[in-house]
N, C-alpha and C positions, 0 to 999 in steps of 0.2 A: 504494500500500500504506500502510495507516495504522499508527500506532504501537500500536494496540490489539491487534495480533496477538501471540500468545505460545504457547509450548509448555508443557505441563504433564505431569508424570509421572502414571501411573495410580495412583489411590488408592481405598480403599473408598468414598469419597464420589462418585467420578465413574465407576467401573467399569460401573455399570448403564447410564448414558447412553452410554458408549463402545460397549458391546455392542449398543445399539439403533441405532447409526449405520449408515446404508445408502447405498450408491452407487445410481446409476440402474439400473433393471432390466436394461437391455441391457449393462451393464458387469459384472454379477455373475459371468459366466464368466471374467473376466479378473483378478479379485482376490479373495483369501480374505476372508471376513467378519472383522470386528475380533475377535470372540470366539475364532475359530480362531487369529488372530495372537497374541492374548494368551496362549493355551495354548502356542504355540510359543515365545513370549518367556519364559514360565515355565520351559520345558524347556531353554532356552538362556540361562539367567540371566546367565552370565558375558559373553556376547557380544551379546545383543539389547539394543536401545535404543529401546523403545516410548515414544511421546509422543502426547498429544492436542493438537490445534490449536484454539485458541480465538481468536475475534474478540470482544473485550470479554468478556462473560460467556456467549457463545454457542459451543457446541461445533460446529465446522465440519468437522473431519477428524481423521484418524489417520495417523501415519507411524511406521514402524519401520526404524531403521537396524541394521546388523549390523557389529560391529567385532571381528575376530579376526585380528590381524596374523600369527599363527602358523599359520593354516589352510594345509594342504597344497594346497588349491585356491585359486589366486590370486583368482578371481572372488569368493570369500567372505571375503576379508580386510577389505574395507571397502566397504559398499554399502547401497543402499536395498532392504530386504526387502519392505516393503508401503507403499502409499500409497492411502488411501481418503478421498475428499472427499465429503461428504454430497451427496445427489442435488440438493437445492435450492440448493447453495452453489457449484457448479462454475462456472468461468469468471470468478472474482473475484480470482484471484491467490493463493489459499490453497495450491494445489499447488506453485506456484513458491516460496512462502515455506517450505513443508515441505522441498523439495529443497535450497534454500539453507541451511536450518537443519542438515540432515544434512551438507552440505558444510562448514559452519562447524565442526561437531563433529569431522569428519574432519581438518580442518586443525589443530584444537586438539590432536588426538591424534597429530599429525605425519604424517598420510597425505597422499599427493599424487594419489590416484586413487580415484574412487567408481564403483562398478558398479551396474547394475540389470538385472533380467531382465524381459522382457515377452513375452506371447503376441501373435503377429500376428493381426490381425483388424479388421474394420470399426469396432468400438466399443472397440478396445484402446487402450492408452496410448502406442503407438509415436510418433505425431506430437508428442504432448506432450513426451516425453523428447528427441526430436530438436530441437525448438524451443529447449529449454534447453541444448543443446550436447552431449548424449550422442551417441556414434557407435557403431554396431555394430562389434564386434570380429571378426566372422566366426565366432565360437563359438556353439554352441547347447548348452544344458543342459536335459534333460528336455523337449525340444521348445520351449524358450523362447530367444529371442534375447538374447544378452549385449551390453549397451551399457556404455560407459565414458565418464567425464568426467575429463579430466586437470586437476588443481587447480593444478599448478605444473610448471615444466620439470623433466624428469628428468635 
């Protein structure tokens, strides 16, 4: 991983490029488009944490964390809501960087657990999240598997 990787907030200058970001066609059923995620972030402005992933000056992905420590549903207190890596950029460590960045933000906010939801399927993200240390909790929400990564001893 190079030091040229960084996260940026969404601005009027980069929102068009963000909305044009596309995953591989076979992954489209597993993750919402960035434009949809940005609408969700706008509607959940207090808890959503949307960021663009850049390698130098090239947009390579999008990640959105969610931080709502008061949520009555523990799965939604601290987690990864979306992760979209551009079709031609996958397999280069950008997804790992995004997950590690959300985890760093979670630690900064005093959280010790990060959750993620995924749909099972051949082109889904399950193996990616398992390789990063997430473990299924046994819960399902809206047909999605709930995974968790413990950041510190409880």
